[in-house]
N, C-alpha and C positions, 0 to 999 in steps of 0.2 A: 844207754843213758841219754837224756834229752840234751839239746844244745845248751840250754840255760844252766845245766849242771856239770858242764865240762871242766869246771875249775875245782870240783869237790876234792880231788886228790890232794890239793894244797893243804887241806885241813887235817891231815893225818899226823902232822908233826908241827913243832913251833915254826913260825915264819921268820920274824926278826925279834930277837930278845935284846932289850935295852935296859941298862941299869937305872933303877929308880931309888936305890938305897945301897948300903954297904953290902948287904947279903941277899938282895932280891932284885928280880928283873920283871919287866912287863913285856908281854908278847904283843907285837904289832904286825899287821899285814899291810905293807906299803905297796901300792900299785899305781902306775900312771905318772904323768908329768904335767907341770903347769900349776897355775894358781887361779882361784883360791884352792886350798886343800880341803877336800870334803872328808869330814871325820864321822865315822859310823860308831855310835855307842850301842853296846849290847843291852838287852833287857836283863832283868834279874835272872840269875842262874845261867845266863847265855854266854856266847863267845863270838869270835869272828865268823864262825860257821853260819850264824843266823843271817849274815849279809851276803852270802855267797852268790845269790841270784841277782844282786843289785850292784855291789861294789865294783865288780869287774866291767859292767856296762858303763858305769860312770868313769872308770879309769881310762877309757878310750878318749875322754874329753879333758881330764885334769887329774892332778895327783889326788890320791885317796889314801886314807888310813883307817883300818879297823883295829880294834884292840880288845884284849881280854882283861877284865877287871882282876885285881889281886885275888888269888885263891880260885879263880875259874879258868877254864881253858888251859892254856900252857903258861899262864902267869904264876909267879911264886905267890904264896900267901903273904898278906900284908898285916900290919899291926891293927888291932882293934881300937876303936869301933870303926866299922866300915860304913861311913855316912857318905852322902853325896859329895860333901866338900873334900873328904879324903880321896874319893875317886877322881874328882877334878884335879886335885893336887898331884896325884900320881900321873894322870894323863899329861899335864903340863910339863912335868919333869921329863917324861918319856919323849914328848915332842921336841923338847930342847935337846935332849941327848941324841935324838935321831936327826937333828938339824932340819926340823920342819917348822919354819916360822909362820905366823899369820900372814895374810888373812885366811879365815876358816869359814866354811859352811858346815854347820852342825846338824847331824841327822841322828835322831834317837828313837829307839823303839821301847815302848812300855816303860819300865823303870829307867831305862837309858834316856828317855825323853826328859824325865825329871832332872837327871844329871846334866844334860845339855842346856836346859833352861838355867840352871844355877851357873854354869860356865858363862853363858851370855850375860846374866845379871852382873857377874863379878868382873867380867873382862869384855865389855861391849865394844871397845875399840878394836878388838881382835876378830870380831865376828861380823860377816857381811851377809849372812842369811841362815835360815833354819828350816828344817823339815821335821815335823814331829809325827812319828808313825804309831798311831793308836797309843799315844803317850799317857803315862800316869800324870796326874795333876794334883796341885795343892788341894783343890776342892774335893776330889775323890779320896785322897789320903786323909784329909780332915774327917771325913765321914767314917772311914775305917777306924780312926783313933777313938771313936766313941764305943767301939765294940771290944773292950779289953778281954772279956771272957774268951771270945773266939781267937783273938791274937795269942793269948796265953796258951790255949790248947794247941795252936799251930807251932808255937815255939817248943813246947814239950815234945811234939811229934818230930820236929827237926833234930832235937837233942837226942832222941832215941835212935834216929837213923844215923846220926854222927857216931854214937857209941857203937852201933853195929859195925859201921865202917872201920872204926878204930880197932875193933876186935877181929876184923877180917870176916865178919859174919853177914855182911851185906852182899849176898850171893844169889844167883839164879835159883828160883823156886820159893824164895821168901816173899811175902806180900810187899814188904818195903822195897825190895829190888824191882818188882813189877811196877810199883807206883812211881818210884823216884828215878830209876835208872832206865827202864825199858820205855815207859810212856813219857818220852821227853819232847814230843811235838815235832821232831825232825822228820823229813821225808826219807825215803829209802836211800841209804848211804853205802858207799863202797866199804868193803869189809875192814880195811885198815882205818878208815875214818870212824866207823862204828866202834871198833875196838878202842881207839883213842878216846872217844867220847865216853864210853862206858867205864874206862879206867879213871877218867876224871870224876865221873859221878859215883864212884865207889871209894873215893879218897876222903878221909875225915876232914881235911882242910877245906874241901868243897863245901861241906855242911857247916863248918865253923864260919866260913865267910857268909854263907846263905843265912844262917841264924842272925849274924850281926847286921847284915843289910836289912833283912825283914824286920828285926826287932827295933831298928833305929829309924825306919822309914816314917812312922807316924809320930816320932818323938824328935830326936835330934835333927834328922834330915828335914822334917817339916819346919822346925824352928829355923834352920839354915835358909830354907827357901823363903820364909816370911821375912827374915831379916834382910835378905839380899834383893828381894823383888823390886823391880823398877820398870818403867816404860822402856820398850825397845825402839821407840821412835818410829821411823818409817822403814825399819829393817824388813826385807822380804822374808815372809814367814808363811808356811803352808802346814796346816794340821790335817792329817788323814785320820778319819774315824771309821772303824770297822762297823759295817751295818749289822753283821751277824754275831758280834761278840757278846757272850754272856758267861758268867762263871759257872763252874760245876757246883752242885749243891753244897759241897764241903769247902768251897773256896771263897765264900762270901757270907757275911752275917746278915745280909739283907736279901729280900726277894729280888729275883732277876730283873724285873722291870724297874724297880727303884734303883737298883745298882747301875743298870744301863743308862738311866736318866742322869744319874750323878756323873757317870763317865763322860757322857756327851756334853753336859753342862760345863764340866772341867775343860773340855776341848774348846768350847766357845770362849772361855776365859783366857786360855792360852792364846788363841787367835787375836783376842782383843789387846794383847800386849803390844802389838804393832798396828799402826794405822794402815799397813798393807797386809795385815793378817787375813788369811783365807782358810776356811774349813771345808774339806771335801769328804763326803761320805763314800766309802769304797765297799763294793759288794764282796765282802770277804769276812773271815773270822779275824781274831786278834793278830795272828801272824801274817799280816798283809804282805810282808816282804817275801814270804814263802809262796802264798797263794796268788798274789797279784803283783809280782815284782815290777811289771811294766808300769803300774800306777805309781809306785815309789820312784822309779827312774824318771818318769815324766815330771813328778813334783820337783825333784832335785834339779832337773834340767831347766824347769821354769824359774826356780830360784836363782840359778846361775845366770840366766838371761836378765832377770830383774835386777840382780846385783851388778849388771853391766860388765861381767867378766868373761862371758862366752857368747 
């Protein structure tokens, strides 16, 4: 195992479970000491594992927190709908329960970038910097909202997989297992971590949460973003854009070139939220934190310096 993967064993079991409701808990991975606290938001369907090559490097400099959204990773399922504001609300309750006050530097990947933007819009006094890692954007989501036929087909597909999981029929050898459980984008993992990840991805609550997140992204979540949007002033902000990211043929209703252009234009709009916003193109695919973790670490370190904290 490479040096950068030496922490993977931590992801075979829950790390710190904190109560966010009478009957549910959110899983946090807390590492390091100092302030500001760097918070790592997972992308859609993702977990604390996605940040394993980045979080521990930053934890040598300051306190860090990774978390699993409700219904994913080791976090308990949450009430529907699973919109960005519901995720931000859960996270803030969890941070308070874990006694982790601001200031925060927010780091978000993909859909998690959208969530962290909403956090900063709603609570700007708590945030001293941001790093968006190939983040989703209002611009890109608004384009998706025009393609209702594609979205409806995707929702039906997720419902079918959820029903298979509920019936115990989402098993090896089925096309759905190969697509949704095996091809999950993670690198080679230790056996116990792989087993935990596959157990999560064969749970019906996983797909219930995934359907709600995906179904609300271009409706309720987009409305939440538009209502909350504000200038971030001179907050340190770095947006990382993947040079090589483009969707698979069945993951977008638009041609790849048009889709990439919309993605990049959305990143420019995110960077423009702050007078100190900066966009960096990284030679990698969408999962920059897996492929080029050093680029993500460097961006976070730069934001910490700009924030005058390290």
